[in-house]
ROPAMAR-665238 format. One record per residue: residue number from 0; residue in one letter; y, x, z of N, C-alpha, C, O in turn. Coordinates in pm, whole numbers, plus 32768, in hexadecimal, padded with zeros to 4 digits. Layout:
NODE   seq   type    npy    npx    npz   capy   capx   capz    cpy    cpx    cpz    opy    opx    opz
NODE   NUM      A      Y      X      Z      Y      X      Z      Y      X      Z      Y      X      Z
...
END
This chain:
NODE   seq   type    npy    npx    npz   capy   capx   capz    cpy    cpx    cpz    opy    opx    opz
NODE     0      M   E886   3F7A   BB25   E867   3FEE   BB56   E801   3FD5   BBE3   E802   3F6B   BC21
NODE     1      P   E7BF   4030   BBFF   E749   4023   BC79   E7BA   402E   BCF2   E823   406D   BCED
NODE     2      K   E78B   3FE6   BD56   E7DD   3FF2   BDDF   E7B5   406C   BE20   E73B   407A   BE28
NODE     3      I   E7F6   40C1   BE4C   E7E2   4128   BE91   E7F6   4120   BF3D   E868   4113   BF6A
NODE     4      K   E7A8   4126   BF7B   E7BD   4114   C01C   E7D3   419C   C05E   E791   4201   C043
NODE     5      T   E839   4195   C0BB   E860   41F9   C10A   E7FC   4212   C16E   E7D9   41B3   C1B5
NODE     6      Y   E7C0   429A   C183   E760   42BB   C1D1   E79A   42C9   C255   E7F9   4316   C263
NODE     7      S   E765   427E   C2C9   E790   429D   C34D   E715   42A4   C3A4   E6C8   4245   C3AD
NODE     8      P   E700   4329   C3ED   E68C   435C   C42C   E65C   42E9   C49B   E6BE   42AF   C4CB
NODE     9      K   E5E7   42BF   C4CB   E5DE   428C   C536   E5DF   42DF   C5B0   E5F7   4358   C5AC
NODE    10      L   E5C2   429B   C620   E5D3   42EC   C693   E54E   433F   C69D   E54F   43B6   C6BD
NODE    11      S   E4EB   4305   C685   E46B   4351   C68E   E45E   43D2   C630   E41D   4438   C64A
NODE    12      E   E4A7   43B8   C5BE   E4AD   4432   C551   E50C   4494   C5A5   E4F5   4508   C582
NODE    13      I   E55D   448D   C5F7   E5AE   44FF   C627   E568   4554   C684   E51E   4530   C6E0
NODE    14      Q   E58C   45DB   C65F   E545   463F   C6BD   E5A5   46AC   C6DE   E5D4   46F5   C687
NODE    15      S   E5C6   46B8   C76B   E631   470D   C785   E5F3   478A   C7DE   E5AB   4773   C83F
NODE    16      D   E60E   47F7   C7BC   E5EF   4870   C7F4   E659   48AF   C83E   E6CF   488E   C834
NODE    17      W   E629   4914   C88E   E68B   4967   C8D7   E6A5   49F5   C8AC   E649   4A47   C8A8
NODE    18      R   E72B   4A15   C88A   E752   4A8F   C84C   E7A9   4ADE   C8AA   E804   4AA4   C8E4
NODE    19      V   E795   4B57   C8BD   E7DA   4BA8   C90D   E81F   4C07   C8C3   E7E9   4C45   C868
NODE    20      F   E8A0   4C18   C8E6   E90C   4C7D   C89F   E952   4CC5   C904   E97D   4C95   C96E
NODE    21      D   E95B   4D3A   C8DD   E9A6   4DB0   C93F   EA44   4DBD   C903   EA62   4DD0   C88C
NODE    22      A   EA99   4DB0   C96A   EB23   4DB0   C934   EB65   4E4D   C951   EBDD   4E65   C957
NODE    23      E   EB0D   4E9C   C95D   EB46   4F25   C96D   EB88   4F54   C8E0   EB48   4F4A   C878
NODE    24      G   EBFA   4F83   C8E3   EC3F   4FAF   C86B   EC5E   4F49   C809   ECA0   4F67   C7A5
NODE    25      K   EC34   4ECF   C81F   EC49   4E59   C7BE   ECE5   4E32   C7BE   ED1F   4E32   C82B
NODE    26      T   ED28   4E13   C750   EDC2   4DDC   C744   EDA9   4D4B   C76B   ED46   4D0D   C744
NODE    27      L   EE0E   4D16   C7C1   EE03   4CA3   C7FD   EDF9   4C1F   C7A3   EDA9   4BC2   C7AE
NODE    28      G   EE61   4C2F   C746   EE64   4BB3   C6E4   EDDE   4BB8   C67B   ED98   4B53   C672
NODE    29      R   EDC7   4C0E   C644   ED4A   4C1B   C5F1   ECE3   4BF5   C638   EC9D   4B98   C60F
NODE    30      F   ECC8   4C38   C6B2   EC4A   4C11   C709   EC54   4B7D   C729   EBEE   4B38   C720
NODE    31      A   ECC5   4B48   C74D   ECD0   4AB4   C76E   ECA5   4A5B   C705   EC55   4A01   C71D
NODE    32      S   ECDE   4A74   C67C   ECB7   4A1A   C61A   EC24   4A25   C5E8   EBEE   49CB   C5A7
NODE    33      E   EBEA   4A96   C60A   EB4A   4A9D   C5F3   EB08   4A5B   C651   EA99   4A2C   C637
NODE    34      I   EB3D   4A4C   C6C8   EAE6   49FD   C71C   EB07   4960   C715   EAB9   4908   C738
NODE    35      A   EB87   494B   C6E3   EBAA   48B9   C6D4   EB4F   4896   C668   EB16   482A   C679
NODE    36      T   EB32   48D5   C5FF   EADE   48A4   C584   EA53   4897   C5B5   EA10   483C   C585
NODE    37      I   EA22   48E1   C60B   E988   48C4   C648   E97F   4854   C68E   E921   4805   C686
NODE    38      L   E9EF   4846   C6DE   E9DF   47C1   C73A   E9FB   4752   C6EF   E9CF   46E9   C71E
NODE    39      R   EA37   474C   C689   EA49   46E2   C627   E9CB   46C5   C5D5   E9AE   4653   C5B1
NODE    40      G   E983   472E   C5B8   E924   4723   C55B   E93F   4730   C4D6   E8FA   46F9   C480
NODE    41      K   E9AD   477E   C4B9   E9C8   4789   C425   E97D   47F4   C3E0   E984   47FD   C366
NODE    42      D   E941   4837   C41A   E8DD   48A7   C3EA   E846   4862   C3C4   E7E2   48A5   C3AB
NODE    43      K   E84A   47E5   C3C5   E7C2   47A5   C3B4   E7CE   473E   C337   E835   46FE   C325
NODE    44      P   E770   4735   C2EF   E76F   46CC   C286   E76A   463E   C2A9   E77B   45E0   C25B
NODE    45      T   E751   4636   C32E   E74D   4593   C35B   E7DA   4571   C3C4   E7E3   4522   C422
NODE    46      F   E83C   45CA   C38B   E8C7   45B9   C3CC   E900   4522   C3B3   E907   44F3   C341
NODE    47      T   E92A   44DA   C427   E962   445F   C422   E9D1   4452   C47A   E9C7   446C   C4F2
NODE    48      R   EA3C   442B   C444   EACF   4431   C47B   EACF   43E7   C50F   EB16   4416   C567
NODE    49      H   EA88   4382   C524   EA85   4314   C58A   EA0B   432C   C5E9   E9FC   42DA   C643
NODE    50      M   E9B9   438A   C5DF   E943   43AB   C623   E947   4433   C662   E98F   448D   C637
NODE    51      I   E8F3   4443   C6CD   E8DE   44BF   C70F   E865   44F9   C6C0   E7FA   44BC   C6CC
NODE    52      V   E868   455F   C677   E807   45AE   C614   E801   4639   C649   E7A5   4684   C626
NODE    53      G   E856   465E   C695   E871   46F0   C69F   E812   4724   C706   E7BD   46D9   C736
NODE    54      D   E81E   479F   C729   E7D8   47EF   C789   E812   4807   C7FF   E88C   47F4   C802
NODE    55      F   E7D9   482C   C866   E818   4857   C8E5   E831   48E2   C8D1   E7F2   492B   C884
NODE    56      V   E8A2   4907   C928   E8D9   498F   C90B   E8E6   49BD   C994   E90C   4974   C9F0
NODE    57      V   E8C1   4A4C   C9A3   E8CD   4A9E   CA35   E91D   4B0C   C9FB   E8FC   4B3F   C990
NODE    58      V   E989   4B32   CA41   E9D8   4B9E   CA29   E9D5   4BFC   CAB2   E9E7   4BCF   CB23
NODE    59      V   E9BD   4C7A   CA96   E9B3   4CE8   CAFC   EA29   4D49   CAE9   EA58   4D65   CA7B
NODE    60      N   EA4F   4D76   CB52   EAA4   4DEF   CB49   EB3C   4DB1   CB22   EB82   4DE4   CACA
NODE    61      A   EB56   4D61   CB58   EBDF   4D1C   CB25   EC5B   4D4B   CB48   ECC5   4D28   CB15
NODE    62      E   EC46   4DC1   CBC8   ECB1   4DFF   CBF1   ECD7   4E7E   CB7C   ED41   4EBC   CB84
NODE    63      K   EC7F   4E96   CB1F   EC7B   4F02   CAC9   ECC2   4ECE   CA26   ECC8   4F1B   C9C6
NODE    64      I   ECEC   4E54   CA25   ED2E   4E26   C9AA   EDB5   4E60   C994   EDFA   4E7C   C9F5
NODE    65      R   EDE0   4E74   C915   EE5C   4EB5   C902   EEA1   4E55   C8AA   EE6E   4DFA   C869
NODE    66      V   EF2A   4E7C   C8B2   EF99   4E3A   C858   EFE3   4E84   C80F   EFFC   4EF0   C844
NODE    67      T   F015   4E72   C79D   F059   4ED2   C741   F0F5   4ECD   C75A   F125   4E74   C79F
NODE    68      G   F133   4F1D   C72A   F1CD   4F29   C736   F201   4F22   C7D7   F1CB   4F58   C838
NODE    69      Q   F272   4ED3   C7D6   F2AD   4ECE   C873   F27F   4E5D   C8C2   F2B4   4E39   C92B
NODE    70      K   F210   4E23   C885   F1EA   4D9D   C8D5   F1CA   4DB9   C96A   F1F3   4D6C   C9C1
NODE    71      A   F182   4E29   C98A   F178   4E4E   CA14   F1F3   4E4D   CA66   F1E3   4E37   CADE
NODE    72      E   F26B   4E62   CA3B   F2E2   4E55   CA9C   F328   4DEB   CA76   F37D   4DCB   CAC9
NODE    73      Q   F322   4D95   C9FC   F36C   4D25   C9D3   F322   4CA4   C9F1   F362   4C42   CA17
NODE    74      K   F29F   4C9C   C9E2   F25F   4C28   C9ED   F276   4BED   CA7D   F26D   4C32   CAE3
NODE    75      I   F297   4B5B   CA7D   F297   4B09   CAF7   F242   4A90   CAF9   F24E   4A42   CA9B
NODE    76      Y   F1FB   4A79   CB4A   F1BA   49EC   CB65   F1F9   4993   CBC8   F20B   49A7   CC40
NODE    77      Y   F219   4928   CB7B   F258   48AD   CBD5   F1E1   482F   CBE2   F18E   480C   CB8E
NODE    78      R   F1FA   47FC   CC67   F1CE   4787   CC97   F225   473C   CCE6   F283   4773   CD20
NODE    79      H   F20C   46B1   CCF0   F25F   4655   CD41   F1F6   4614   CDA9   F180   45FB   CD91
NODE    80      T   F237   45FE   CE1D   F1F0   45C5   CE87   F1E8   4531   CE9C   F1A4   44F7   CEF0
NODE    81      Q   F247   44F4   CE35   F24D   4462   CE2E   F2AC   4422   CE83   F2C4   43A9   CE88
NODE    82      Y   F2EF   4497   CED8   F355   4471   CF3A   F3E0   448D   CF17   F3EF   44F3   CED3
NODE    83      P   F446   444F   CF33   F4CE   4478   CF0F   F4ED   4521   CF37   F4DC   4551   CFA7
NODE    84      G   F516   455C   CED5   F52B   45EA   CEED   F4AC   463A   CEEA   F4AF   46AE   CF14
NODE    85      G   F439   4605   CEBC   F3C0   4649   CECA   F39D   46A8   CE4E   F325   46BA   CE37
NODE    86      L   F3EE   46DC   CE09   F3D1   4734   CD9A   F3B5   47B7   CDDF   F3FF   47E0   CE38
NODE    87      R   F346   47FD   CDB5   F314   487B   CDD3   F303   48D2   CD65   F2C6   48AA   CD02
NODE    88      A   F335   494D   CD6B   F323   49AE   CD04   F2E1   4A30   CD3B   F30B   4A62   CDA3
NODE    89      V   F275   4A6A   CCF4   F223   4ACE   CD1C   F226   4B37   CCAA   F206   4B0F   CC3A
NODE    90      S   F246   4BAF   CCBB   F23C   4C25   CC4C   F1A9   4C2E   CC30   F151   4BFB   CC75
NODE    91      Y   F195   4C7F   CBB3   F103   4CA1   CB85   F0E8   4D0A   CBEF   F07B   4CF7   CC26
NODE    92      K   F120   4D62   CC16   F0F2   4DCE   CC84   F0C9   4D8C   CCFB   F060   4DAE   CD32
NODE    93      A   F115   4D2A   CD2D   F0F6   4CF4   CDB7   F079   4C91   CD9F   F02D   4C7C   CDFD
NODE    94      M   F065   4C5C   CD30   EFDF   4C0C   CD19   EF74   4C59   CD0A   EF05   4C35   CD33
NODE    95      M   EF8C   4CD3   CCCC   EF23   4D28   CCBF   EEEF   4D67   CD32   EE77   4D84   CD39
NODE    96      A   EF50   4D83   CD9E   EF22   4DC3   CE1E   EEE7   4D56   CE6C   EE94   4D83   CEBB
NODE    97      R   EEF5   4CD7   CE72   EEC5   4C76   CEA7   EE53   4C27   CE7C   EDEF   4C13   CEC1
NODE    98      F   EE67   4BF8   CDFF   EE00   4BA1   CDCE   EDFA   4BC8   CD34   EE2F   4B82   CCDE
NODE    99      P   EDB9   4C36   CD1C   EDA6   4C55   CC98   ED57   4BF3   CC2C   ED71   4BEA   CBB4
NODE   100      E   ECFF   4BB6   CC6A   ECB1   4B54   CC20   ED0A   4AEC   CBE8   ECE4   4ABD   CB7D
NODE   101      R   ED7D   4ABB   CC1C   EDC7   4A50   CC06   EE0B   4A6E   CB84   EE2D   4A12   CB3A
NODE   102      I   EE22   4AFB   CB63   EE68   4B0E   CAE9   EE13   4AEB   CA6D   EE45   4AB5   CA0A
NODE   103      I   ED93   4B0A   CA76   ED3C   4AD8   C9F5   ED32   4A44   CA08   ED33   4A04   C99E
NODE   104      E   ED2A   4A09   CA68   ED0B   4968   CA75   ED8F   4931   CA37   ED8E   48D6   C9E5
NODE   105      N   EDF1   4965   CA5C   EE7B   4933   CA26   EE92   493F   C994   EEC8   48EA   C94C
NODE   106      A   EE5F   49BF   C96B   EE6A   49CA   C8C3   EE00   4963   C877   EE1B   4921   C813
NODE   107      V   ED91   4963   C8B3   ED47   4913   C872   ED4A   4887   C87E   ED0D   4843   C82B
NODE   108      K   ED93   4849   C8E6   EDB1   47D3   C8FE   EE1D   47A8   C896   EE17   473C   C85C
NODE   109      G   EE75   47F8   C883   EEDA   47C5   C815   EEA2   47CB   C788   EEE3   4796   C72D
NODE   110      M   EE32   4805   C771   EDFB   47F5   C6DC   ED9F   476C   C6CB   ED75   473F   C660
NODE   111      L   ED8A   4735   C74B   ED23   46C5   C735   ED77   463D   C729   EDF0   4640   C73C
NODE   112      P   ED3E   45D6   C70F   ED7F   454D   C708   EDB5   4526   C7A3   ED77   453A   C80B
NODE   113      H   EE37   44E9   C793   EE86   44CD   C814   EE5A   4431   C82E   EEAD   43D5   C82E
NODE   114      N   EDE0   4420   C840   ED9B   43AA   C879   ED21   43AC   C8C1   ECF9   441A   C8E6
NODE   115      S   ECDB   433E   C8DF   EC71   434D   C931   EC00   4391   C8F2   EBA0   43AC   C93A
NODE   116      L   EBFC   43B5   C860   EB8A   43F8   C827   EBAA   448F   C85C   EB56   44D9   C88F
NODE   117      G   EC22   44AA   C849   EC47   4537   C873   EC2A   4560   C90E   EC03   45CF   C932
NODE   118      R   EC45   44EB   C96A   EC3A   4506   C9DE   EB75   4528   CA05   EB43   457A   CA52
NODE   119      Q   EB39   44CB   C9B2   EAA4   44E5   C9B4   EA7A   456D   C983   EA19   45A6   C9B4
NODE   120      L   EAC1   45A0   C928   EA9C   4613   C8D4   EAB8   46A5   C93B   EA79   470F   C93A
NODE   121      M   EB30   467D   C992   EB5D   46DB   C9E6   EAE5   46E7   CA58   EAC3   4755   CA85
NODE   122      R   EAB5   4684   CA79   EA3B   4699   CAE3   E9CD   46E3   CAB8   E973   46FC   CB09
NODE   123      R   E9C7   470F   CA33   E961   4766   CA00   E97B   47E4   C9F9   E91F   4830   C9DC
NODE   124      L   E9FC   4814   CA11   EA29   4897   CA22   EA28   48D6   CAB8   EA6A   48A9   CB16
NODE   125      H   E9DE   4937   CABB   E9CD   4979   CB46   EA0A   4A15   CB41   E9CD   4A6D   CB03
NODE   126      V   EA76   4A2D   CB7D   EA9E   4AB5   CB77   EAA0   4AFF   CC0B   EAC5   4AC9   CC73
NODE   127      Y   EA73   4B79   CBFE   EA62   4BC7   CC7E   EA97   4C52   CC7F   EAA1   4C92   CC16
NODE   128      V   EAB7   4C7E   CCE8   EAF0   4CFC   CCFA   EA6D   4D70   CD19   EA1B   4D5E   CD73
NODE   129      G   EA6B   4DCF   CCCF   EA02   4E45   CCE5   E9A4   4E04   CC78   E9B1   4D99   CC3D
NODE   130      P   E936   4E6F   CC6F   E8CE   4E6A   CC0B   E858   4DE8   CC2E   E804   4DC7   CBDB
NODE   131      T   E861   4DAE   CCA9   E7E4   4D69   CCC1   E802   4CD7   CCD1   E871   4CB7   CCFC
NODE   132      H   E7AF   4C80   CCB3   E7C8   4BED   CCBC   E752   4B99   CCF5   E6E6   4BD5   CCFB
NODE   133      P   E754   4B24   CD1D   E6E1   4AE7   CD67   E6AB   4A84   CD12   E67A   4A1F   CD45
NODE   134      H   E6AC   4A96   CC7D   E664   4A43   CC23   E5F4   4A88   CBC3   E5DA   4A6B   CB4E
NODE   135      E   E5B8   4AF0   CC19   E553   4B37   CBC3   E4DB   4AD4   CBA5   E49D   4AE6   CB3D
NODE   136      A   E4BA   4A76   CBF3   E457   4A30   CBD8   E46F   49D3   CB62   E416   49C2   CB0E
NODE   137      Q   E4D7   499E   CB5C   E4FF   4942   CAE0   E4FC   4997   CA5B   E4D2   496A   C9F0
NODE   138      V   E529   4A0E   CA6D   E52A   4A6E   C9F1   E4A9   4A86   C9C2   E48F   4A81   C94A
NODE   139      R   E44C   4AA5   CA25   E3C6   4AE4   CA0A   E37A   4A5F   C9CB   E330   4A63   C969
NODE   140      A   E39B   49EB   CA14   E356   497C   C9D9   E377   494D   C944   E328   4910   C8FC
NODE   141      G   E3EA   4970   C924   E415   4964   C8A3   E3E2   49BD   C82F   E3D8   4999   C7BA
NODE   142      Q   E3C4   4A33   C862   E37B   4A87   C811   E2D3   4A8F   C806   E28C   4AEB   C7DC
NODE   143      G   E2B3   4A1B   C836   E20A   4A03   C837   E1D5   4A3D   C8B2   E15B   4A4A   C8B3
NODE   144      K   E210   4A60   C914   E1CC   4AA7   C974   E1EE   4A3E   C9F6   E253   49F8   CA00
NODE   145      S   E18A   4A46   CA4B   E1A8   49F8   CAE0   E164   4A3D   CB4C   E0F6   4A73   CB3F
NODE   146      F   E1A8   4A3B   CBB7   E16B   4A74   CC3D   E0E2   4A49   CC66   E092   4A8D   CCA7
NODE   147      K   E0D1   49D1   CC38   E05C   4990   CC71   DFCF   49C9   CC27   DF62   49D9   CC60
NODE   148      S   DFEB   49E1   CBA6   DF7B   4A17   CB54   DF6F   4AA4   CB89   DEFD   4AD0   CB98
NODE   149      E   DFD9   4AF3   CBA8   DFC8   4B7F   CBDE   DF84   4B7D   CC6A   DF35   4BD9   CC82
NODE   150      E   DF97   4B25   CCC5   DF70   4B12   CD43   DED0   4B00   CD27   DE83   4B54   CD56
NODE   151      T   DEA2   4A9C   CCE1   DE26   4A85   CCC8   DDE1   4B04   CC8B   DD7A   4B2E   CCC0
NODE   152      A   DE0F   4B39   CC2E   DDD2   4BB5   CC0C   DDCF   4C1F   CC79   DD6A   4C66   CC7D
NODE   153      S   DE25   4C31   CCC8   DE2A   4C99   CD33   DDB3   4C5B   CD8C   DD5E   4CAC   CDAF
NODE   154      K   DDA2   4BD8   CDB4   DD3E   4BB0   CE14   DCBE   4BD2   CDCF   DC64   4C07   CE11
NODE   155      K   DCAD   4BB6   CD46   DC21   4BCE   CD0F   DBF6   4C72   CD18   DB82   4C95   CD2D
NODE   156      D   DC65   4CD0   CD07   DC46   4D46   CD19   DC24   4D66   CD9D   DBCF   4DBE   CDAA
NODE   157      A   DC5B   4D2A   CE13   DC3F   4D45   CE9A   DBC1   4D19   CE95   DB6F   4D72   CEA9
NODE   158      K   DB96   4CB3   CE83   DB06   4C7E   CEA1   DA98   4CD3   CE50   DA22   4CD0   CE72
NODE   159      I   DAC0   4D17   CDEE   DA5E   4D71   CDAF   DA5B   4DF5   CDFF   D9F4   4E33   CE18
NODE   160      K   DACC   4E16   CE20   DAE1   4EB1   CE67   DAB2   4E97   CF02   DA99   4EFB   CF45
NODE   161      R   DAA5   4E15   CF3E   DA77   4E05   CFC1   D9E7   4E38   CFDA   D98D   4E0C   CF93
NODE   162      P   D9C9   4E9C   D044   D944   4EA8   D059   D8E1   4E3C   D084   D900   4DE2   D0D2
NODE   163      R   D86C   4E4B   D04D   D80F   4DE6   D070   D7C9   4DEC   D0DD   D796   4E55   D104
NODE   164      T   D7C0   4D79   D11C   D795   4D54   D1AF   D6F4   4D89   D1BD   D6AE   4DA7   D15D
NODE   165      R   D6CF   4D8C   D237   D643   4DA8   D246   D5E7   4D41   D211   D57E   4D63   D1DB
NODE   166      R   D611   4CA3   D222   D5B5   4C4E   D1E3   D5AC   4C30   D15A   D54E   4BF4   D124
NODE   167      Q   D62B   4C66   D115   D617   4C76   D07B   D5C9   4CE5   D05D   D57F   4CDC   CFFB
NODE   168      R   D5CB   4D4B   D09C   D560   4DB7   D06C   D4D4   4DA1   D085   D478   4DD2   D044
NODE   169      Q   D4C9   4D48   D0F9   D435   4D20   D105   D3FF   4CBA   D091   D38E   4CBD   D05E
NODE   170      A   D471   4C58   D06F   D456   4C09   CFFE   D427   4C64   CF84   D3C4   4C50   CF3D
NODE   171      D   D47D   4CC5   CF7B   D46A   4D0E   CEEF   D3D8   4D45   CEFD   D389   4D2F   CEA1
NODE   172      V   D3AF   4D90   CF72   D327   4DBF   CF74   D2BE   4D5F   CF57   D263   4D71   CF06
NODE   173      A   D2D3   4CEB   CFA6   D26C   4C80   CF90   D254   4C55   CEF0   D1E7   4C4D   CEB7
NODE   174      S   D2C6   4C40   CEBF   D2C4   4C26   CE2D   D284   4C86   CDD7   D23F   4C5E   CD79
NODE   175      I   D293   4CF8   CDEC   D24C   4D70   CDA2   D1B3   4D61   CDBF   D15F   4D5E   CD65
NODE   176      E   D195   4D58   CE4A   D106   4D4A   CE6B   D0BA   4CC8   CE31   D040   4CC1   CE27
NODE   177      S   D10A   4C6C   CE10   D0CF   4BDF   CDD7   D0AE   4C12   CD5C   D03B   4C12   CD30
NODE   178      D   D11F   4C45   CD17   D10D   4C75   CC67   D083   4CC9   CC58   D028   4CB8   CC06
NODE   179      A   D08F   4D31   CCC8   D00F   4D8D   CCA4   CF8B   4D54   CCD1   CF28   4D8D   CCA3
NODE   180      K   CF79   4CFC   CD18   CEF5   4CB2   CD4C   CEB5   4C8A   CCD2   CE43   4CB6   CCBF
NODE   181      P   CEEF   4C37   CC72   CE9B   4C15   CC08   CE53   4C84   CB9F   CDEB   4C75   CB5F
NODE   182      K   CEAC   4CF8   CBA3   CE71   4D6C   CB5C   CDF4   4DB1   CB99   CD9A   4DE7   CB5A
NODE   183      V   CE00   4DA5   CC2A   CDA0   4DE5   CC7D   CD1F   4DA5   CC6D   CCB7   4DE0   CC50
NODE   184      I   CD2E   4D0B   CC88   CCBC   4CBA   CC7E   CC70   4CB3   CBF7   CBF8   4CA0   CBE8
NODE   185      E   CCD0   4CC7   CB97   CC90   4CC9   CAF5   CC36   4D53   CAEC   CBC2   4D5B   CAC1
NODE   186      E   CC83   4DB6   CB1B   CC2A   4E23   CB19   CBAC   4E32   CB61   CB4C   4E72   CB36
NODE   187      A   CBAF   4DF2   CBD4   CB40   4DDF   CC2A   CAD9   4D8F   CBD5   CA69   4DBE   CBBE
NODE   188      K   CAFF   4D1D   CBAA   CAA3   4CC9   CB51   CA60   4D18   CAEE   C9E6   4D15   CAE1
NODE   189      L   CABB   4D6C   CA99   CA84   4DB5   CA28   CA1A   4E23   CA5C   C9AF   4E37   CA23
NODE   190      Q   CA46   4E6B   CAD1   C9E4   4EC0   CB04   C94F   4E86   CB2B   C8E5   4EBA   CB06
NODE   191      S   C95D   4DFC   CB88   C8E8   4DBC   CBB0   C895   4D96   CB24   C81E   4DB5   CB1B
NODE   192      V   C8D6   4D55   CABD   C891   4D2C   CA4E   C854   4DB3   CA18   C7DA   4DAD   CA07
NODE   193      A   C886   4E16   C9FE   C837   4E94   C9CD   C7D5   4EBA   CA2F   C76E   4EE3   C9FA
NODE   194      E   C7D4   4EB9   CAB1   C755   4EDF   CB16   C6F9   4E7D   CB01   C682   4E9C   CAFC
NODE   195      E   C724   4DEE   CAF1   C6AD   4D9E   CB04   C66D   4D7B   CA68   C5F8   4D57   CA62
NODE   196      T   C6B1   4D85   C9FF   C66E   4D67   C987   C663   4DED   C93C   C699   4E4E   C970
NODE   197      D   C626   4DFA   C8CF   C61E   4E50   C888   C688   4E60   C81C   C6B3   4DFF   C7DD
NODE   198      L   C6B2   4EE4   C80A   C720   4EF6   C7BE   C70C   4ECF   C730   C771   4EB6   C6EE
NODE   199      T   C69E   4EC8   C6FC   C66A   4EB8   C679   C683   4E20   C654   C699   4DF9   C5E1
NODE   200      A   C67C   4DC9   C6C9   C686   4D3A   C6BA   C732   4D21   C6AF   C752   4CAC   C69A
NODE   201      L   C791   4D77   C6B8   C80D   4D50   C6A9   C851   4D7F   C632   C825   4DE1   C5F6
NODE   202      T   C8BE   4D3E   C60B   C8FA   4D31   C583   C957   4DA4   C58D   C98F   4DC8   C5F5
NODE   203      I   C963   4DDE   C515   C9E0   4E52   C506   CA57   4E3B   C54F   CA81   4E93   C59B
NODE   204      P   CAA1   4DB2   C53E   CB17   4DA9   C591   CB02   4DBC   C642   CB51   4DF2   C68F
NODE   205      K   CA99   4D8A   C65A   CA76   4D7D   C6F7   CA63   4E19   C713   CA97   4E47   C778
NODE   206      L   CA16   4E73   C6B9   C9FD   4EEE   C6E4   CA7F   4F48   C6E1   CA87   4FA9   C72C
NODE   207      K   CADA   4F29   C692   CB51   4F72   C687   CBB5   4F4B   C706   CBFF   4F9F   C73A
NODE   208      E   CBAF   4ECF   C72D   CBE9   4EAF   C7BA   CBB7   4EFE   C81A   CC03   4F43   C85E
NODE   209      L   CB2F   4EFE   C82C   CAEB   4F4F   C893   CB0C   4FD0   C894   CB28   5007   C8FE
NODE   210      A   CB0C   501A   C811   CB3F   5097   C819   CBEB   50C0   C843   CC1A   5120   C880
NODE   211      N   CC22   5059   C80F   CCB2   5077   C81D   CCC2   5054   C8D3   CD1D   5089   C912
NODE   212      S   CC6D   5006   C90B   CC7A   5007   C994   CC4D   5069   C9E9   CC68   5068   CA61
NODE   213      K   CC08   50BF   C9B3   CBEF   514A   C9EE   CC34   51BB   C9BD   CC0D   522D   C9D8
NODE   214      G   CC9B   51A4   C973   CCEA   5202   C93D   CCC2   524C   C8CD   CCFF   52B2   C8AE
NODE   215      L   CC51   521E   C882   CC2B   5261   C807   CC6D   524A   C788   CCA3   51DD   C776
NODE   216      T   CC6F   529F   C730   CCB8   5290   C6B9   CC35   527A   C655   CBCE   52BD   C65E
NODE   217      I   CC49   5220   C604   CBF6   51E9   C5A3   CC25   51F6   C51D   CC8E   51BA   C507
NODE   218      P   CBF0   5239   C4B6   CC30   524C   C439   CC2C   51B7   C3F0   CBDE   515D   C40F
NODE   219      S   CC8E   51AF   C38C   CCA9   5120   C352   CC30   50EE   C30A   CC0D   5078   C311
NODE   220      K   CBE6   5155   C2BA   CB7E   513B   C266   CB00   5164   C2AA   CAA2   518A   C265
NODE   221      A   CAF5   515F   C337   CA7B   5179   C369   CA0A   510B   C368   CA24   5094   C37A
NODE   222      R   C986   513D   C351   C920   50D5   C34B   C8FE   5094   C3D8   C943   50B3   C439
NODE   223      K   C8AB   504C   C3E3   C878   500F   C464   C830   507B   C4B2   C84B   509B   C526
NODE   224      A   C7C7   50B5   C45C   C772   5118   C4AB   C7C0   518F   C4E0   C797   51C9   C545
NODE   225      D   C846   51C1   C495   C890   522C   C4BF   C8E2   51FB   C549   C8FD   5249   C5A4
NODE   226      I   C906   516B   C54A   C94F   5149   C5C0   C8F4   5148   C634   C923   5162   C6A3
NODE   227      I   C869   512A   C623   C812   511D   C69C   C7F8   51AA   C6BD   C7DD   51BE   C734
NODE   228      D   C7FB   5219   C66B   C7DC   5296   C686   C844   52C4   C6DD   C82F   52F8   C74A
NODE   229      I   C8C5   52AD   C6A3   C941   52E2   C6FA   C955   52A3   C799   C98A   52DC   C7F8
NODE   230      I   C91E   5229   C797   C928   51E9   C81F   C8BB   5220   C86B   C8DB   5243   C8DC
NODE   231      N   C839   5233   C849   C7CD   525E   C888   C7E8   5309   C8B5   C7CC   533B   C922
NODE   232      K   C81F   5347   C84C   C84D   53D4   C887   C8B7   53DF   C8F5   C8B6   5441   C940
NODE   233      N   C906   538B   C8FF   C968   538F   C969   C94C   5323   C9EB   C99A   531F   CA4A
END
């Protein structure tokens, strides 16, 4: 039988995005399990048990999470200060009044591995009270947008909309005059040629150029004699 190797992603192949979740109206247990799944990366085909392949998670409106049944009155959070008699107990209502973000953090922590991997994953969880959070730049960067590109675009727009200086306007006038000089010189040459030489000695293209310089319209099938008559009449 052919040997089948287990796929293990490289660090360069792992890409972590920033995802924002609103806790308003969500049930605590189901919401925490969804976040734990995203932190571990189980929603990705590259999931590996011993590696961090999940995304960063930002939770807003932590104070609007809800629990079912009688948990709001019965649930107790325990911790120990590591000193004798240091057991502390805090009710759900007291925790919600003082530190509502810890309710979600504790629920997610219990669903992650209880080792160094779980501690590293918990650093990727950011829970905040209220609808705002300070990770807007990371979230936008994950969506293919960056503040740097927007700033450069705004600077370009500002440069375009900025009024032109006097020196720039003078340079524009000088460039227009320099472009117009060859045309004026060429027209003067044609006129001098017409005055100095006989029109009959010129070719049809030269006669048409001379007529165009004087603003005359020449039919496309006009003969040389007809062109000379039109130039002489005007």
